[in-house]
PDB file of the backbone (N, CA, C, O) and the ligand in Angstrom, with CONECT records:
HET     ZN  A 101       1
ATOM      1  N   MET A   1     102.256 116.783 129.875  1.00  0.00           N
ATOM      2  CA  MET A   1     102.830 117.169 128.585  1.00  0.00           C
ATOM      3  C   MET A   1     102.107 116.407 127.466  1.00  0.00           C
ATOM      4  O   MET A   1     101.890 115.199 127.548  1.00  0.00           O
ATOM      5  N   ILE A   2     101.755 117.139 126.449  1.00  0.00           N
ATOM      6  CA  ILE A   2     101.066 116.515 125.324  1.00  0.00           C
ATOM      7  C   ILE A   2     102.070 116.290 124.202  1.00  0.00           C
ATOM      8  O   ILE A   2     102.794 117.196 123.791  1.00  0.00           O
ATOM      9  N   LEU A   3     102.087 115.072 123.731  1.00  0.00           N
ATOM     10  CA  LEU A   3     102.962 114.765 122.603  1.00  0.00           C
ATOM     11  C   LEU A   3     102.157 114.863 121.313  1.00  0.00           C
ATOM     12  O   LEU A   3     101.115 114.222 121.177  1.00  0.00           O
ATOM     13  N   PHE A   4     102.630 115.647 120.388  1.00  0.00           N
ATOM     14  CA  PHE A   4     101.978 115.711 119.088  1.00  0.00           C
ATOM     15  C   PHE A   4     102.686 114.751 118.150  1.00  0.00           C
ATOM     16  O   PHE A   4     103.751 115.042 117.605  1.00  0.00           O
ATOM     17  N   LEU A   5     102.069 113.621 117.984  1.00  0.00           N
ATOM     18  CA  LEU A   5     102.663 112.701 117.033  1.00  0.00           C
ATOM     19  C   LEU A   5     101.571 112.059 116.202  1.00  0.00           C
ATOM     20  O   LEU A   5     100.403 112.021 116.589  1.00  0.00           O
ATOM     21  N   GLY A   6     101.966 111.575 115.091  1.00  0.00           N
ATOM     22  CA  GLY A   6     100.982 110.965 114.198  1.00  0.00           C
ATOM     23  C   GLY A   6     101.555 110.864 112.808  1.00  0.00           C
ATOM     24  O   GLY A   6     102.767 110.753 112.624  1.00  0.00           O
ATOM     25  N   THR A   7     100.686 110.904 111.846  1.00  0.00           N
ATOM     26  CA  THR A   7     101.144 110.780 110.466  1.00  0.00           C
ATOM     27  C   THR A   7     100.763 112.024 109.686  1.00  0.00           C
ATOM     28  O   THR A   7      99.768 112.687 109.981  1.00  0.00           O
ATOM     29  N   LYS A   8     101.553 112.317 108.710  1.00  0.00           N
ATOM     30  CA  LYS A   8     101.218 113.402 107.798  1.00  0.00           C
ATOM     31  C   LYS A   8     101.669 113.026 106.404  1.00  0.00           C
ATOM     32  O   LYS A   8     102.535 112.174 106.210  1.00  0.00           O
ATOM     33  N   ARG A   9     101.056 113.686 105.443  1.00  0.00           N
ATOM     34  CA  ARG A   9     101.409 113.381 104.061  1.00  0.00           C
ATOM     35  C   ARG A   9     102.543 114.265 103.595  1.00  0.00           C
ATOM     36  O   ARG A   9     102.589 115.459 103.889  1.00  0.00           O
ATOM     37  N   GLY A  10     103.453 113.659 102.864  1.00  0.00           N
ATOM     38  CA  GLY A  10     104.582 114.397 102.326  1.00  0.00           C
ATOM     39  C   GLY A  10     104.229 115.028 100.990  1.00  0.00           C
ATOM     40  O   GLY A  10     103.075 115.037 100.562  1.00  0.00           O
ATOM     41  N   LYS A  11     105.251 115.547 100.356  1.00  0.00           N
ATOM     42  CA  LYS A  11     105.049 116.213  99.083  1.00  0.00           C
ATOM     43  C   LYS A  11     104.722 115.173  98.005  1.00  0.00           C
ATOM     44  O   LYS A  11     105.400 114.155  97.869  1.00  0.00           O
ATOM     45  N   GLU A  12     103.674 115.462  97.255  1.00  0.00           N
ATOM     46  CA  GLU A  12     103.281 114.530  96.201  1.00  0.00           C
ATOM     47  C   GLU A  12     104.160 114.701  94.975  1.00  0.00           C
ATOM     48  O   GLU A  12     104.590 115.800  94.623  1.00  0.00           O
ATOM     49  N   LYS A  13     104.409 113.556  94.338  1.00  0.00           N
ATOM     50  CA  LYS A  13     105.130 113.598  93.071  1.00  0.00           C
ATOM     51  C   LYS A  13     104.169 113.179  91.979  1.00  0.00           C
ATOM     52  O   LYS A  13     103.468 112.178  92.125  1.00  0.00           O
ATOM     53  N   THR A  14     104.126 113.914  90.905  1.00  0.00           N
ATOM     54  CA  THR A  14     103.230 113.557  89.813  1.00  0.00           C
ATOM     55  C   THR A  14     104.029 113.309  88.542  1.00  0.00           C
ATOM     56  O   THR A  14     105.117 113.845  88.337  1.00  0.00           O
ATOM     57  N   GLN A  15     103.443 112.480  87.709  1.00  0.00           N
ATOM     58  CA  GLN A  15     104.119 112.090  86.479  1.00  0.00           C
ATOM     59  C   GLN A  15     103.047 111.812  85.426  1.00  0.00           C
ATOM     60  O   GLN A  15     102.164 110.984  85.648  1.00  0.00           O
ATOM     61  N   VAL A  16     103.116 112.486  84.300  1.00  0.00           N
ATOM     62  CA  VAL A  16     102.136 112.258  83.236  1.00  0.00           C
ATOM     63  C   VAL A  16     102.502 110.970  82.506  1.00  0.00           C
ATOM     64  O   VAL A  16     103.648 110.776  82.101  1.00  0.00           O
ATOM     65  N   LEU A  17     101.531 110.110  82.347  1.00  0.00           N
ATOM     66  CA  LEU A  17     101.760 108.849  81.636  1.00  0.00           C
ATOM     67  C   LEU A  17     101.424 109.070  80.165  1.00  0.00           C
ATOM     68  O   LEU A  17     100.262 109.082  79.760  1.00  0.00           O
ATOM     69  N   GLU A  18     102.487 109.245  79.380  1.00  0.00           N
ATOM     70  CA  GLU A  18     102.264 109.527  77.963  1.00  0.00           C
ATOM     71  C   GLU A  18     102.087 108.251  77.176  1.00  0.00           C
ATOM     72  O   GLU A  18     102.657 107.211  77.505  1.00  0.00           O
ATOM     73  N   GLY A  19     101.285 108.347  76.127  1.00  0.00           N
ATOM     74  CA  GLY A  19     101.169 107.250  75.181  1.00  0.00           C
ATOM     75  C   GLY A  19     100.174 106.185  75.568  1.00  0.00           C
ATOM     76  O   GLY A  19     100.005 105.220  74.822  1.00  0.00           O
ATOM     77  N   ILE A  20      99.506 106.313  76.704  1.00  0.00           N
ATOM     78  CA  ILE A  20      98.484 105.338  77.037  1.00  0.00           C
ATOM     79  C   ILE A  20      97.165 106.063  77.279  1.00  0.00           C
ATOM     80  O   ILE A  20      97.139 107.248  77.615  1.00  0.00           O
ATOM     81  N   SER A  21      96.078 105.328  77.102  1.00  0.00           N
ATOM     82  CA  SER A  21      94.772 105.972  77.222  1.00  0.00           C
ATOM     83  C   SER A  21      94.046 105.468  78.453  1.00  0.00           C
ATOM     84  O   SER A  21      94.322 104.381  78.962  1.00  0.00           O
ATOM     85  N   CYS A  22      93.119 106.278  78.917  1.00  0.00           N
ATOM     86  CA  CYS A  22      92.338 105.946  80.105  1.00  0.00           C
ATOM     87  C   CYS A  22      91.397 104.779  79.782  1.00  0.00           C
ATOM     88  O   CYS A  22      90.652 104.847  78.804  1.00  0.00           O
ATOM     89  N   PRO A  23      91.420 103.724  80.580  1.00  0.00           N
ATOM     90  CA  PRO A  23      90.538 102.580  80.301  1.00  0.00           C
ATOM     91  C   PRO A  23      89.061 102.949  80.427  1.00  0.00           C
ATOM     92  O   PRO A  23      88.207 102.249  79.882  1.00  0.00           O
ATOM     93  N   TYR A  24      88.755 104.007  81.118  1.00  0.00           N
ATOM     94  CA  TYR A  24      87.364 104.375  81.365  1.00  0.00           C
ATOM     95  C   TYR A  24      86.806 105.265  80.261  1.00  0.00           C
ATOM     96  O   TYR A  24      85.755 104.961  79.697  1.00  0.00           O
ATOM     97  N   CYS A  25      87.503 106.371  79.940  1.00  0.00           N
ATOM     98  CA  CYS A  25      86.975 107.318  78.953  1.00  0.00           C
ATOM     99  C   CYS A  25      87.692 107.245  77.608  1.00  0.00           C
ATOM    100  O   CYS A  25      87.304 107.926  76.659  1.00  0.00           O
ATOM    101  N   GLN A  26      88.744 106.417  77.523  1.00  0.00           N
ATOM    102  CA  GLN A  26      89.471 106.173  76.277  1.00  0.00           C
ATOM    103  C   GLN A  26      90.245 107.381  75.758  1.00  0.00           C
ATOM    104  O   GLN A  26      90.710 107.351  74.618  1.00  0.00           O
ATOM    105  N   GLN A  27      90.399 108.433  76.544  1.00  0.00           N
ATOM    106  CA  GLN A  27      91.192 109.583  76.116  1.00  0.00           C
ATOM    107  C   GLN A  27      92.671 109.261  76.311  1.00  0.00           C
ATOM    108  O   GLN A  27      93.062 108.646  77.303  1.00  0.00           O
ATOM    109  N   ALA A  28      93.490 109.693  75.337  1.00  0.00           N
ATOM    110  CA  ALA A  28      94.921 109.421  75.435  1.00  0.00           C
ATOM    111  C   ALA A  28      95.633 110.553  76.164  1.00  0.00           C
ATOM    112  O   ALA A  28      95.201 111.705  76.131  1.00  0.00           O
ATOM    113  N   ASN A  29      96.728 110.201  76.820  1.00  0.00           N
ATOM    114  CA  ASN A  29      97.599 111.169  77.505  1.00  0.00           C
ATOM    115  C   ASN A  29      96.889 112.002  78.572  1.00  0.00           C
ATOM    116  O   ASN A  29      97.264 113.151  78.809  1.00  0.00           O
ATOM    117  N   THR A  30      95.890 111.446  79.203  1.00  0.00           N
ATOM    118  CA  THR A  30      95.193 112.181  80.260  1.00  0.00           C
ATOM    119  C   THR A  30      95.530 111.640  81.642  1.00  0.00           C
ATOM    120  O   THR A  30      95.097 112.196  82.651  1.00  0.00           O
ATOM    121  N   LEU A  31      96.310 110.546  81.693  1.00  0.00           N
ATOM    122  CA  LEU A  31      96.555 109.894  82.985  1.00  0.00           C
ATOM    123  C   LEU A  31      97.794 110.475  83.666  1.00  0.00           C
ATOM    124  O   LEU A  31      98.831 110.666  83.032  1.00  0.00           O
ATOM    125  N   THR A  32      97.676 110.746  84.935  1.00  0.00           N
ATOM    126  CA  THR A  32      98.793 111.226  85.734  1.00  0.00           C
ATOM    127  C   THR A  32      98.989 110.274  86.905  1.00  0.00           C
ATOM    128  O   THR A  32      98.044 109.964  87.630  1.00  0.00           O
ATOM    129  N   ALA A  33     100.219 109.814  87.083  1.00  0.00           N
ATOM    130  CA  ALA A  33     100.526 108.978  88.237  1.00  0.00           C
ATOM    131  C   ALA A  33     100.928 109.882  89.391  1.00  0.00           C
ATOM    132  O   ALA A  33     101.743 110.788  89.220  1.00  0.00           O
ATOM    133  N   ILE A  34     100.370 109.642  90.546  1.00  0.00           N
ATOM    134  CA  ILE A  34     100.664 110.456  91.724  1.00  0.00           C
ATOM    135  C   ILE A  34     101.188 109.535  92.815  1.00  0.00           C
ATOM    136  O   ILE A  34     100.556 108.530  93.141  1.00  0.00           O
ATOM    137  N   SER A  35     102.335 109.874  93.373  1.00  0.00           N
ATOM    138  CA  SER A  35     102.805 109.107  94.526  1.00  0.00           C
ATOM    139  C   SER A  35     102.837 110.044  95.726  1.00  0.00           C
ATOM    140  O   SER A  35     103.435 111.119  95.684  1.00  0.00           O
ATOM    141  N   SER A  36     102.188 109.614  96.778  1.00  0.00           N
ATOM    142  CA  SER A  36     102.068 110.471  97.955  1.00  0.00           C
ATOM    143  C   SER A  36     102.561 109.736  99.188  1.00  0.00           C
ATOM    144  O   SER A  36     101.911 108.817  99.684  1.00  0.00           O
ATOM    145  N   PRO A  37     103.721 110.157  99.675  1.00  0.00           N
ATOM    146  CA  PRO A  37     104.306 109.481 100.830  1.00  0.00           C
ATOM    147  C   PRO A  37     103.615 109.866 102.135  1.00  0.00           C
ATOM    148  O   PRO A  37     103.129 110.988 102.280  1.00  0.00           O
ATOM    149  N   THR A  38     103.574 108.950 103.065  1.00  0.00           N
ATOM    150  CA  THR A  38     103.047 109.230 104.398  1.00  0.00           C
ATOM    151  C   THR A  38     104.196 109.118 105.389  1.00  0.00           C
ATOM    152  O   THR A  38     104.923 108.125 105.401  1.00  0.00           O
ATOM    153  N   TYR A  39     104.354 110.140 106.217  1.00  0.00           N
ATOM    154  CA  TYR A  39     105.437 110.169 107.193  1.00  0.00           C
ATOM    155  C   TYR A  39     104.892 110.069 108.608  1.00  0.00           C
ATOM    156  O   TYR A  39     103.788 110.528 108.900  1.00  0.00           O
ATOM    157  N   PHE A  40     105.664 109.480 109.455  1.00  0.00           N
ATOM    158  CA  PHE A  40     105.375 109.516 110.871  1.00  0.00           C
ATOM    159  C   PHE A  40     106.032 110.773 111.418  1.00  0.00           C
ATOM    160  O   PHE A  40     107.217 111.002 111.178  1.00  0.00           O
ATOM    161  N   HIS A  41     105.286 111.589 112.148  1.00  0.00           N
ATOM    162  CA  HIS A  41     105.897 112.815 112.654  1.00  0.00           C
ATOM    163  C   HIS A  41     105.734 112.939 114.165  1.00  0.00           C
ATOM    164  O   HIS A  41     104.819 112.374 114.764  1.00  0.00           O
ATOM    165  N   LEU A  42     106.641 113.687 114.752  1.00  0.00           N
ATOM    166  CA  LEU A  42     106.599 114.041 116.167  1.00  0.00           C
ATOM    167  C   LEU A  42     106.753 115.554 116.218  1.00  0.00           C
ATOM    168  O   LEU A  42     107.769 116.091 115.778  1.00  0.00           O
ATOM    169  N   PHE A  43     105.773 116.227 116.741  1.00  0.00           N
ATOM    170  CA  PHE A  43     105.740 117.695 116.691  1.00  0.00           C
ATOM    171  C   PHE A  43     105.949 118.200 115.263  1.00  0.00           C
ATOM    172  O   PHE A  43     106.671 119.171 115.038  1.00  0.00           O
ATOM    173  N   TRP A  44     105.325 117.547 114.329  1.00  0.00           N
ATOM    174  CA  TRP A  44     105.338 117.913 112.903  1.00  0.00           C
ATOM    175  C   TRP A  44     106.719 117.841 112.271  1.00  0.00           C
ATOM    176  O   TRP A  44     106.937 118.388 111.191  1.00  0.00           O
ATOM    177  N   ILE A  45     107.644 117.176 112.930  1.00  0.00           N
ATOM    178  CA  ILE A  45     108.947 116.928 112.307  1.00  0.00           C
ATOM    179  C   ILE A  45     108.895 115.495 111.773  1.00  0.00           C
ATOM    180  O   ILE A  45     108.675 114.545 112.524  1.00  0.00           O
ATOM    181  N   SER A  46     109.099 115.363 110.484  1.00  0.00           N
ATOM    182  CA  SER A  46     109.033 114.040 109.880  1.00  0.00           C
ATOM    183  C   SER A  46     110.161 113.171 110.398  1.00  0.00           C
ATOM    184  O   SER A  46     111.331 113.547 110.329  1.00  0.00           O
ATOM    185  N   LEU A  47     109.807 112.020 110.912  1.00  0.00           N
ATOM    186  CA  LEU A  47     110.835 111.129 111.440  1.00  0.00           C
ATOM    187  C   LEU A  47     111.209 110.070 110.419  1.00  0.00           C
ATOM    188  O   LEU A  47     112.388 109.860 110.133  1.00  0.00           O
ATOM    189  N   PHE A  48     110.207 109.407 109.871  1.00  0.00           N
ATOM    190  CA  PHE A  48     110.502 108.419 108.839  1.00  0.00           C
ATOM    191  C   PHE A  48     109.267 108.182 107.996  1.00  0.00           C
ATOM    192  O   PHE A  48     108.140 108.458 108.409  1.00  0.00           O
ATOM    193  N   ARG A  49     109.508 107.666 106.811  1.00  0.00           N
ATOM    194  CA  ARG A  49     108.415 107.415 105.885  1.00  0.00           C
ATOM    195  C   ARG A  49     107.784 106.065 106.202  1.00  0.00           C
ATOM    196  O   ARG A  49     108.485 105.063 106.346  1.00  0.00           O
ATOM    197  N   ILE A  50     106.484 106.042 106.307  1.00  0.00           N
ATOM    198  CA  ILE A  50     105.794 104.795 106.606  1.00  0.00           C
ATOM    199  C   ILE A  50     105.496 104.038 105.316  1.00  0.00           C
ATOM    200  O   ILE A  50     105.838 102.864 105.171  1.00  0.00           O
ATOM    201  N   ASN A  51     104.868 104.719 104.408  1.00  0.00           N
ATOM    202  CA  ASN A  51     104.597 104.072 103.120  1.00  0.00           C
ATOM    203  C   ASN A  51     104.354 105.143 102.070  1.00  0.00           C
ATOM    204  O   ASN A  51     104.280 106.332 102.380  1.00  0.00           O
ATOM    205  N   THR A  52     104.232 104.712 100.846  1.00  0.00           N
ATOM    206  CA  THR A  52     103.935 105.641  99.758  1.00  0.00           C
ATOM    207  C   THR A  52     102.735 105.098  99.004  1.00  0.00           C
ATOM    208  O   THR A  52     102.734 103.955  98.547  1.00  0.00           O
ATOM    209  N   ASN A  53     101.721 105.929  98.882  1.00  0.00           N
ATOM    210  CA  ASN A  53     100.547 105.526  98.117  1.00  0.00           C
ATOM    211  C   ASN A  53     100.726 105.953  96.670  1.00  0.00           C
ATOM    212  O   ASN A  53     101.112 107.085  96.377  1.00  0.00           O
ATOM    213  N   HIS A  54     100.439 105.032  95.787  1.00  0.00           N
ATOM    214  CA  HIS A  54     100.491 105.345  94.369  1.00  0.00           C
ATOM    215  C   HIS A  54      99.086 105.292  93.811  1.00  0.00           C
ATOM    216  O   HIS A  54      98.346 104.343  94.070  1.00  0.00           O
ATOM    217  N   PHE A  55      98.722 106.280  93.064  1.00  0.00           N
ATOM    218  CA  PHE A  55      97.487 106.162  92.303  1.00  0.00           C
ATOM    219  C   PHE A  55      97.598 106.948  91.012  1.00  0.00           C
ATOM    220  O   PHE A  55      98.467 107.804  90.847  1.00  0.00           O
ATOM    221  N   VAL A  56      96.689 106.632  90.104  1.00  0.00           N
ATOM    222  CA  VAL A  56      96.686 107.266  88.789  1.00  0.00           C
ATOM    223  C   VAL A  56      95.350 107.969  88.643  1.00  0.00           C
ATOM    224  O   VAL A  56      94.300 107.405  88.953  1.00  0.00           O
ATOM    225  N   GLU A  57      95.398 109.206  88.170  1.00  0.00           N
ATOM    226  CA  GLU A  57      94.167 109.943  87.991  1.00  0.00           C
ATOM    227  C   GLU A  57      94.050 110.406  86.546  1.00  0.00           C
ATOM    228  O   GLU A  57      95.036 110.788  85.915  1.00  0.00           O
ATOM    229  N   CYS A  58      92.832 110.364  86.043  1.00  0.00           N
ATOM    230  CA  CYS A  58      92.565 110.817  84.680  1.00  0.00           C
ATOM    231  C   CYS A  58      92.088 112.266  84.747  1.00  0.00           C
ATOM    232  O   CYS A  58      91.155 112.587  85.483  1.00  0.00           O
ATOM    233  N   SER A  59      92.741 113.144  83.967  1.00  0.00           N
ATOM    234  CA  SER A  59      92.370 114.562  84.000  1.00  0.00           C
ATOM    235  C   SER A  59      91.101 114.825  83.197  1.00  0.00           C
ATOM    236  O   SER A  59      90.511 115.900  83.296  1.00  0.00           O
ATOM    237  N   HIS A  60      90.685 113.846  82.404  1.00  0.00           N
ATOM    238  CA  HIS A  60      89.483 114.043  81.583  1.00  0.00           C
ATOM    239  C   HIS A  60      88.217 113.635  82.342  1.00  0.00           C
ATOM    240  O   HIS A  60      87.291 114.434  82.478  1.00  0.00           O
ATOM    241  N   CYS A  61      88.179 112.405  82.831  1.00  0.00           N
ATOM    242  CA  CYS A  61      86.959 111.935  83.513  1.00  0.00           C
ATOM    243  C   CYS A  61      87.107 111.945  85.039  1.00  0.00           C
ATOM    244  O   CYS A  61      86.164 111.613  85.757  1.00  0.00           O
ATOM    245  N   ARG A  62      88.278 112.320  85.527  1.00  0.00           N
ATOM    246  CA  ARG A  62      88.565 112.416  86.959  1.00  0.00           C
ATOM    247  C   ARG A  62      88.531 111.077  87.684  1.00  0.00           C
ATOM    248  O   ARG A  62      88.472 111.036  88.912  1.00  0.00           O
ATOM    249  N   LYS A  63      88.567 110.000  86.940  1.00  0.00           N
ATOM    250  CA  LYS A  63      88.560 108.700  87.601  1.00  0.00           C
ATOM    251  C   LYS A  63      89.936 108.426  88.187  1.00  0.00           C
ATOM    252  O   LYS A  63      90.958 108.690  87.553  1.00  0.00           O
ATOM    253  N   ALA A  64      89.953 107.898  89.396  1.00  0.00           N
ATOM    254  CA  ALA A  64      91.214 107.552  90.042  1.00  0.00           C
ATOM    255  C   ALA A  64      91.349 106.031  90.062  1.00  0.00           C
ATOM    256  O   ALA A  64      90.394 105.300  90.324  1.00  0.00           O
ATOM    257  N   TYR A  65      92.547 105.593  89.781  1.00  0.00           N
ATOM    258  CA  TYR A  65      92.851 104.155  89.821  1.00  0.00           C
ATOM    259  C   TYR A  65      93.850 103.910  90.933  1.00  0.00           C
ATOM    260  O   TYR A  65      94.873 104.590  91.020  1.00  0.00           O
ATOM    261  N   TYR A  66      93.562 102.958  91.769  1.00  0.00           N
ATOM    262  CA  TYR A  66      94.489 102.612  92.829  1.00  0.00           C
ATOM    263  C   TYR A  66      95.376 101.466  92.375  1.00  0.00           C
ATOM    264  O   TYR A  66      95.132 100.826  91.352  1.00  0.00           O
ATOM    265  N   GLU A  67      96.416 101.226  93.168  1.00  0.00           N
ATOM    266  CA  GLU A  67      97.463 100.313  92.720  1.00  0.00           C
ATOM    267  C   GLU A  67      96.930  98.956  92.260  1.00  0.00           C
ATOM    268  O   GLU A  67      97.454  98.373  91.311  1.00  0.00           O
ATOM    269  N   ASN A  68      95.895  98.455  92.926  1.00  0.00           N
ATOM    270  CA  ASN A  68      95.385  97.136  92.539  1.00  0.00           C
ATOM    271  C   ASN A  68      94.536  97.193  91.274  1.00  0.00           C
ATOM    272  O   ASN A  68      94.118  96.157  90.756  1.00  0.00           O
ATOM    273  N   GLU A  69      94.277  98.413  90.772  1.00  0.00           N
ATOM    274  CA  GLU A  69      93.497  98.552  89.538  1.00  0.00           C
ATOM    275  C   GLU A  69      94.358  98.954  88.345  1.00  0.00           C
ATOM    276  O   GLU A  69      93.850  99.108  87.235  1.00  0.00           O
ATOM    277  N   PHE A  70      95.663  99.124  88.571  1.00  0.00           N
ATOM    278  CA  PHE A  70      96.533  99.538  87.480  1.00  0.00           C
ATOM    279  C   PHE A  70      96.511  98.495  86.373  1.00  0.00           C
ATOM    280  O   PHE A  70      96.523  97.293  86.638  1.00  0.00           O
ATOM    281  N   THR A  71      96.478  98.964  85.138  1.00  0.00           N
ATOM    282  CA  THR A  71      96.605  98.048  84.016  1.00  0.00           C
ATOM    283  C   THR A  71      98.091  97.808  83.764  1.00  0.00           C
ATOM    284  O   THR A  71      98.947  98.519  84.289  1.00  0.00           O
ATOM    285  N   GLU A  72      98.382  96.790  82.949  1.00  0.00           N
ATOM    286  CA  GLU A  72      99.783  96.500  82.618  1.00  0.00           C
ATOM    287  C   GLU A  72     100.426  97.716  81.952  1.00  0.00           C
ATOM    288  O   GLU A  72     101.598  98.010  82.189  1.00  0.00           O
ATOM    289  N   GLU A  73      99.663  98.417  81.123  1.00  0.00           N
ATOM    290  CA  GLU A  73     100.186  99.617  80.452  1.00  0.00           C
ATOM    291  C   GLU A  73     100.594 100.676  81.462  1.00  0.00           C
ATOM    292  O   GLU A  73     101.656 101.287  81.343  1.00  0.00           O
ATOM    293  N   MET A  74      99.743 100.888  82.457  1.00  0.00           N
ATOM    294  CA  MET A  74     100.064 101.895  83.478  1.00  0.00           C
ATOM    295  C   MET A  74     101.328 101.512  84.224  1.00  0.00           C
ATOM    296  O   MET A  74     102.216 102.341  84.421  1.00  0.00           O
ATOM    297  N   LYS A  75     101.409 100.246  84.641  1.00  0.00           N
ATOM    298  CA  LYS A  75     102.583  99.792  85.400  1.00  0.00           C
ATOM    299  C   LYS A  75     103.851  99.981  84.586  1.00  0.00           C
ATOM    300  O   LYS A  75     104.872 100.440  85.098  1.00  0.00           O
ATOM    301  N   ARG A  76     103.771  99.621  83.305  1.00  0.00           N
ATOM    302  CA  ARG A  76     104.960  99.765  82.447  1.00  0.00           C
ATOM    303  C   ARG A  76     105.358 101.225  82.329  1.00  0.00           C
ATOM    304  O   ARG A  76     106.540 101.558  82.422  1.00  0.00           O
ATOM    305  N   ALA A  77     104.373 102.105  82.123  1.00  0.00           N
ATOM    306  CA  ALA A  77     104.664 103.537  81.964  1.00  0.00           C
ATOM    307  C   ALA A  77     105.270 104.106  83.239  1.00  0.00           C
ATOM    308  O   ALA A  77     106.176 104.937  83.179  1.00  0.00           O
ATOM    309  N   ILE A  78     104.775 103.665  84.390  1.00  0.00           N
ATOM    310  CA  ILE A  78     105.293 104.168  85.660  1.00  0.00           C
ATOM    311  C   ILE A  78     106.699 103.638  85.904  1.00  0.00           C
ATOM    312  O   ILE A  78     107.596 104.391  86.284  1.00  0.00           O
ATOM    313  N   GLU A  79     106.888 102.343  85.686  1.00  0.00           N
ATOM    314  CA  GLU A  79     108.190 101.743  85.984  1.00  0.00           C
ATOM    315  C   GLU A  79     109.276 102.227  85.045  1.00  0.00           C
ATOM    316  O   GLU A  79     110.448 102.267  85.419  1.00  0.00           O
ATOM    317  N   SER A  80     108.897 102.600  83.812  1.00  0.00           N
ATOM    318  CA  SER A  80     109.911 103.057  82.868  1.00  0.00           C
ATOM    319  C   SER A  80     110.504 104.385  83.308  1.00  0.00           C
ATOM    320  O   SER A  80     111.617 104.729  82.910  1.00  0.00           O
ATOM    321  N   ARG A  81     109.769 105.138  84.131  1.00  0.00           N
ATOM    322  CA  ARG A  81     110.238 106.443  84.587  1.00  0.00           C
ATOM    323  C   ARG A  81     110.888 106.370  85.966  1.00  0.00           C
ATOM    324  O   ARG A  81     111.653 107.261  86.334  1.00  0.00           O
ATOM    325  N   GLN A  82     110.595 105.331  86.724  1.00  0.00           N
ATOM    326  CA  GLN A  82     111.091 105.271  88.094  1.00  0.00           C
ATOM    327  C   GLN A  82     111.932 104.028  88.294  1.00  0.00           C
ATOM    328  O   GLN A  82     111.415 102.984  88.691  1.00  0.00           O
ATOM    329  N   PRO A  83     113.230 104.131  88.022  1.00  0.00           N
ATOM    330  CA  PRO A  83     114.078 102.953  88.233  1.00  0.00           C
ATOM    331  C   PRO A  83     114.139 102.593  89.719  1.00  0.00           C
ATOM    332  O   PRO A  83     114.276 103.467  90.574  1.00  0.00           O
ATOM    333  N   HIS A  84     114.036 101.298  90.011  1.00  0.00           N
ATOM    334  CA  HIS A  84     114.037 100.884  91.416  1.00  0.00           C
ATOM    335  C   HIS A  84     115.446 100.504  91.856  1.00  0.00           C
ATOM    336  O   HIS A  84     115.652 100.128  93.010  1.00  0.00           O
TER     337      HIS A  84
HETATM  338 ZN    ZN A 101      89.399 109.026  81.836  1.00  0.00          ZN2+
END
């Protein structure tokens, strides 16, 4: 019997970061925060969430920022929308 288990990505959540500009291209209101959860699955049934990756992407220059590259402005904009 073959067990199909592993990880799969869940539904992504996106959020436009208003009022801040991209550190790379300096365009305002182009940054979108994306959170993409990873689930452990067995026969493609999600059992539990392993972790959630957060990154920010600029729609103008397409640069992606990972969590360790977030600026204070990005963190503030993200946290103001997502109460913990
Ligand atoms: Zn940019």
